[in-house]
N, C-alpha and C positions, 0 to 999 in steps of 0.2 A: 742633480742626482737625488733619487727618492730616499728620504731619511728612513721611512718605514721599512723599505726593502733592506737597507743596510742594517737596521736593528734586527730584523728577522735573520738576515745572513750572519750577523755577528754571533747569534746563539749557536748556530751549527758550525761556524768556522772560527769560533773563539780560540780553539786550540787544535794542534795537530792530532791529538788523541781522538778528539771528537770527529775530525775529518776521517781518520782511519776507520772509526766505528761506523760512520755514515756510509762510507764506501763498502764496508763489509755488509751492512744491512741492504744496500741496493744491489750489489753484485753477487752476494753470497760467497760460495766456495769456488767460484770459477778460477781455473788455473791460469788463465791468460791475463789476469789483472796484475799489473806491476805497480807497487807502491814503494818508491825509492826515496830515502831520506837524503836531502841535498842542502847545501848552503846557498841561500839566495842573498848575495852580498854578504852582509855581516849577520844575517838572521837565519834561523832554522827554517827549513821548508820541506815540502813534499813534491815529488814529481810522479804523477800518476798517469798511466796509459795502459792500453790493451796491446799485448805483444802480438796478437794475431792481426792487428791493423797497421803495424809498422815494422821496422827492422831495428835491431840493436845498434847497428852501425850508424843509422840515421839519428837515433836518439843521442848517441855519444858525440857525434860530430856536430850536430846542429843545435842541440838543446843543452846538454850538460856542459859542453865547452863554453857556451855563452854565460851560463850561470856562474861558472868558476871565474870568468874574467871580471865579473862585477865585484869580486872581492877586492880587486886592486884599487877600487875607487875610494875616495874619502868617505868618512862616516856620513851616511845619509839616513833619513828617517825611512820607515817602512813604506810609506806612501811614495816618497821620492825614489826609493829603490824599485818599486813596482812600476812607476812611470818610466824610469830609465830602461827597464827591460822592454816595456811595451813600445817606447818611442825610438829606441836605439838598437838594442840587441836583436829584437825580433821584428823590426819594422819591415824586413824583406820577406817575412813569412805571413801567411794568412792567420790572423789571430782575432780573438774577441775577449772582452772583459765581462765576466759573469759575477753574479752576486749570491748564488745559492748552489746547493749540492745537486738539486734536480737538473738544472741546466748544465752543470758541469758533467754529470754522468751521461746525459744525452749527447753531449759533444764528444765524450770519450768513445761512445759507441760508434760515432761517425768517423773516428780516426784522429781525434785531437788528443793532445797531452795537456793535462791540467796541472798548473803550477800554483801551489798553496804556500802562503807565507804565514808563519805562526802569529796568530792574533790579528791578522789583517782580513777584514770581511770582503775581500775581493779575490777573484780567481782569474788567472790568465790562461786562456785556452789557446793552444798553438796547433795549427794543422801539421800533423806529422805522418799523414797517410803515405805509405810506401809499399803498395801491394803489387805483387807480380800478376800479370794478366797475359792473355793470349796475344801474341803479336799480330800485326795487321797482315792478313793472308787473303788469298783469292776467295771470293764468295763460293759457297758450296751449292746454292740453289738457283742462282741466276748467272750462269756462265755465258761469256761472249768470246768469240774468236778474236775480234779486234776491239780494243778499248782498254780502259784502266783495269788493272787486276786487283785493286785494293777493295777490301770488304770491311764492313763494320765489325767490331768486336763486342765483348760483353761490358766494356768500360764506357760509360757515358762521356767521360772526359775525352777519351780517345775519339769517340764518334763525333763529338762536337768539334774537335780539332780537325778531323777529316773534312767536315763541312766548311769550317772557317777557312781552311787552306784553299778551297775552291772559290771562295767569295772574297775577293779583295774589295769589299764594299762595306761602308760604314752603316748601311741600312740593315745589315744582318742582326737579328735580335734573338737572344735566348732567355726564356723565362723558366723558373724552377717551381715545381710543385712537389708535394710529398704525399704519397699514397700508401695505404696499408697500416693500420694501427698496430700491427704486430711487427712489421718489417721496416716501416718508415723508408720506403724505397723512393729514391729521387727520380722524378719525371720532368723532362724538359720539353718545351715546345720551341721550335725554331721557325722563323719566318722573316720575310723582308719587309721592313717597316714602310708603309705607304703603298705597298703592292697588294697585300691581301685585303679582302673585304672585312671591314671592321666588325660587322655583325657576326660573321663566321668566326672570327677570332674570339669574340665575346662568348659565343656558344661553347667553344672548346674550353675556354677558361672556366665557365660555369659548370660544365660537366665534370671537369677534373676536380674542381673545388668541392663539388657536391658528392663525389664518389666516396662510398663508404665500404671498404673491403678489408678483410683481415690481413691478407698478404698479397704481394705482387713480385713475381719472379721473372715474368716474361711479358712482352708487349701484347701477346695474344689474350692475356687476362683482361685487359681494359678495352679490347675491341668492342665488346658488348656494351660497355659503359658509354662509348663514343658513338655507337650506331645511332643514326638518325631514326626517329620514330616516324615512320611513313603512314600512309593511309591504310595499310594492311601489313600482315606479317611479311617480312622481307626474307626471302629465301636465297638471295644473292648477296655477296659481301659488298658493303658500301665503304669499306676502308681498305686501301691498298697497303701492302708492306713491301719493303725492299731491304736488302743487306748490301746494296751498292751505293756508295756516296755520290757517284756521278748521276745516278738515276734520281736520287732524292733531291739533289741540287737542281736538276732539270725540272722536277715537279714544282719546287719552290719558285723558280723563275716564272712558272705559269700560275702564280698566285695561290699556291697551296701551302699548307702548314705541316711541318714534320713534328712527330711526337717521338721523343727518344726516352727509352726506359733503361735505367741503370741495371745492367745484368742481362740485357737482351741484345743480340746482334741484329734484330729486325726492327727497322724504324717504320712507324706508321705514317701514312699520308692522308690528310683530310683537306677538303672533301675529295672523294674519288668517284669517278663515273665509269660506265661500262667499258669504254675504250681504253682506260688506263690499264686494264688487266690483260691487254693484248700488246702492249708496247714493250719493246726491248731497247735498252740503251744503244745497242749495236745498230739499230735502224738509223740513228743520226750520224753514225761514223762511216757510212758507206754511201755509194751513189744513191740518189733519191729514188730512182726507178727500182733498184734492187731492194731498198728498204721498204718501199711501199708494197712491192710484190710479196715480200716476206710477211708483212702485216696482214694483207688481204688473205694470204694463205692460212694464217692463224684463224681468221674469221671462218674460212671455209672448213677448216679442220674442226672448229667448234660445232658447226652445223652437222658435220658428219658424225661426230661423237654423240650427238643428241638423237639423230633420227635414223641412222643406218640400221641398228638392230630392230627398231620398231617397223621400219620400212620393209625389211626382209620378212618379218613375221606376217605383216599385213598382206604382202603380195603373194607369199607362198601359201598362206592359209585361207585367204578370202578373195583375192583378186588375181588369180593365176593368168587371166586373160591379158594382163599388162606385161607379162614376161614373154619375150620372143620364144618361139617354139623350140629352137635348138637349145637355148639356155634352160628352158623349162624341162626338157627331156633330160638334160645333164643333172639338174638339181633333183629330179624325181629318181634318177638312177642312184644318186648318192644317198638319198634318204630311204631307199628301199631297205627294210629290215630295222629301221630306227624305231624303238618302242615309244618314244615320246613325241608329242606335237612340237611344232617349231617354237612356240612360246616357252614351254618348259625346257626345251633344249638350250635355247639362248640364255635363259635364267641360270641354268646349271653352270654353263661355261662362264658367265659373267661373275657369279658368286665364287667359282673356283679361282678365277683370275684375281678377284679382290683379296681372297685369302692368301694367294701367292704374293701379291704386292705387299700386303701387310706383313707377311712373314719375312720377306726380303728387306723390309724397312727396319724391323725390330731386331733381326738377328745381327750378330757381330759383322762388321764391315768385311772381314776377310772371307767369310762364307756366304754372306747375304746375297751378293750378286750371283754367285754360282748356283745357290739354291733356287733363285728366281728363274734363271735361264734354263737350267737342267729340269727343274720341276715343270715349267711350262712346256718344254719340248717332250719330256717323257710322258706327262699326263695327257697332253694333247694327242700324241701319237697313239698312246695306249687306248684312249677313249675312242678314237676313230677305228682302230683295229678291233676293239671289242664290240663295235656296232652301237655304242651309246650315243655318239654324236656323229654328224657328217662333216666331210671336209669343208664344204661351203660354210658351215657354221663356225669352224675354227677360223676361216678367213675373215668372216664378218666380225667376230669378237676381237681378233687381232687388230684389224683396221680401226675398229672403234677405240680400243685401248691406246693404240699409238696416237690417234688423233686427240685423245683426251689429255695427253701430256704435252701438247704443242704450246699451250698457254704459258707464258713466262712466269705467271704467279701461281704457285702450287695450290693455294687455298681456293682459287677460282675453279681449278680442275676438279677438286673434290665436290664442289656444288654441282658441276656438270654430271658427274656420276650419279648423284642423287636423282636428278631429273631424268636421266636415261632409264632408270628402273621404272619410273612412272610412265614413260613413253612405251616401254615394253609391255607393261600391264594393260594399258589402254588399247594398244594395237592387238594384243592377244584377245581382247574382249570383243571389239567391234571393228577391227581392221583399220583401213585408211581413215575412216571417220574418227576413230579414236586418236590416231596420230595427228590429224588436223586439229582435233579438239585440244589435245595436249599442247600443240604449238600456239594455238590461240590463247589458252590460259597462261602460257609462259610469256607471251607478248604483253598480255594485260598486266601481269605481275611486273614486268620490266618497266612499263610506262608509268606505273604507280609509285615506283621507288624514287626517293629523293635522298641525297646526301648533303646534310646541312643546308637544305633548301634548294640545292642544285639538282635539276632533273637528271636521272641516271642515264638517259639516252640523249644527253645534250648534243652529241655530235650529229644526231639525226633530226633534231628539232631545234628551233630557235630558242636560245636561252634569254628569257625575259627577266632582267634583273629586278624589275618592280615586284615580281611575285616571289622573290627569294626573301624569306623571312627567317 
């Protein structure tokens, strides 16, 4: 034991009055600080904790009761009394021995109770966290018809337990990090020892250790910190997220690393590639043919959501000869009297739909869905009747919007909407040439992206491990 540390600690822990004053200086006038005078064996002591991090019943049943039992023991010195509490009475609870006020206050913020003995330069910090949290419920963003109905919660301990229950394997590892110099949020990485690439694991550790942020309340905040720096700006997400324990475990079996943030129900998966954003856990729970068909259908829907509006603008504005005569006559009849060109018409409807989608998301759940459906129907019908847009335009925008929501990962669909507007603008300017140019630029971007050294399009090209750095 370091004598210098004990000397310094002795000054601030020399008496219970100095301890009280030190706690007051650190915590100020906060109302959730409890400083209770107790008897620790035959000696005066203090029991200090934050009421917002535990319950009174837990403190009374687990801590105060044990302190009172120590009075029945024969006369012991302060050091012997302290060791008896540590080795016997609180051996079943997580605890630490501290030597100064700063460490003690930091532990109290994390949900520990600090036990001080008058004149003893040691502090016993006992874990007394007893917080109410949301129960394990069905995921809200990644639903399946067949499969487990459990979803992650905001508690990191619960989330790690959900993962551990699915891995009866001693290779499962959890490592803890602390991010946010204001919030000190716990971040954990989970992986199977011996299965993940060591250099990828080291990159994740390095980026978490070097992260410098003021606060962390959700895993989305650290996605940018973990994003791989590719050869160019990356407009597609390189980190997948999931609130399904079965999906995360499936990724971990495939040599991935899970990043769990305390306070967030979304667990990050690194590295992630293009195909990960089209996988659904349900694909593995049904017949292989059906699962494969559903996955390929998502790829097709992704292509539709990208090119359908631009293709409609290009062929109706620049390349009418590509449209069958009967269909062309029908489209021309519908567009008769429309005051806007096809490009402006599509942009107006796309922007209107985005406003409705955002309003439906932000409004209270009771009225949000109603507003979205009624708003889309009423505005669409009214716009057609007023001669602002055509019926075929409503069909194109609706098909595009529905196709954009087929991807199981919501964040990926948001990126698709961004590129769709680019395709619309290019098609409005130079027709099919602009659409082809946009697709080529998109493919170039996809081929240049890497996630922790793994090519983004690994499914479509051979993964050479020698180039992964």
